Structure formats: structure tokens, C-alpha cells
VMD Tcl script that draws the C-alpha trace (Angstrom):
set ca {
  {-0.08 0.02 0.05}
  {2.82 2.33 0.96}
  {4.56 1.81 -2.39}
  {1.47 2.66 -4.57}
  {1.39 6.10 -2.67}
  {5.00 6.63 -3.34}
  {4.69 5.83 -6.95}
  {1.61 8.01 -7.22}
  {3.35 10.90 -5.72}
  {6.72 10.26 -8.07}
  {4.49 10.11 -11.09}
  {2.67 13.30 -10.39}
  {6.13 15.18 -9.63}
  {7.48 13.68 -12.75}
  {4.51 14.86 -14.97}
  {4.60 18.29 -13.43}
  {8.40 18.60 -14.30}
  {7.65 17.45 -17.83}
  {4.78 20.03 -18.26}
  {7.03 22.72 -17.13}
  {9.59 21.76 -19.72}
  {7.04 21.34 -22.44}
  {5.87 25.03 -21.68}
  {9.44 26.10 -22.31}
  {10.42 26.66 -18.66}
  {14.13 26.31 -18.02}
  {15.54 24.75 -15.00}
  {16.15 28.26 -13.30}
  {12.67 29.20 -14.21}
  {11.26 25.99 -12.89}
  {13.22 26.52 -9.41}
  {11.86 30.23 -9.36}
  {8.36 28.58 -9.82}
  {8.89 25.89 -7.14}
  {10.33 28.55 -4.83}
  {7.30 30.84 -5.29}
  {4.89 27.96 -4.48}
  {6.86 26.79 -1.30}
  {6.84 30.66 -0.20}
  {3.07 30.88 -0.79}
  {2.56 27.56 1.36}
  {4.72 29.23 3.99}
  {2.96 32.59 4.02}
  {-0.54 30.50 4.19}
  {0.97 28.47 7.08}
  {2.00 31.74 8.92}
  {-1.64 33.30 8.46}
  {-3.25 30.18 10.01}
  {-0.86 30.32 12.94}
  {-1.36 33.91 13.48}
  {-5.12 33.56 13.35}
  {-4.93 30.72 15.86}
  {-2.92 32.90 18.25}
}
mol new
graphics top color blue
foreach p $ca { graphics top sphere $p radius 0.5 }
foreach p [lrange $ca 0 end-1] q [lrange $ca 1 end] { graphics top cylinder $p $q radius 0.2 }
display resetview
């Protein structure tokens, strides 16, 4: 059961990387995009923590 979840996650990540490459995103642009997504997740987490205090 655990392997199927790991394989599904790996497939999603690989397909996302392929879509970024097909769209013409270079590796530097892809890293900027990933960094922006992670920054958004961090900001959303901070907002939730602040609202709970």
C-alpha cells in the first residue's frame, strides 16, 4: 500500500516537471516557480498560525 502512494507521488512530480519543460520553462525558471509555490505555502501557514493565536 505504501509503495503505491509513493509511486503516485513520483508520477505526479515527474509529470509536473515534464509539463514545465514542455511549456518552455528552463531549470532556473522551474526553480523560481517551485520557490514561489513554497513561499506561498509558508505564508499561508503563517497566516493560519497568526489567526490561531
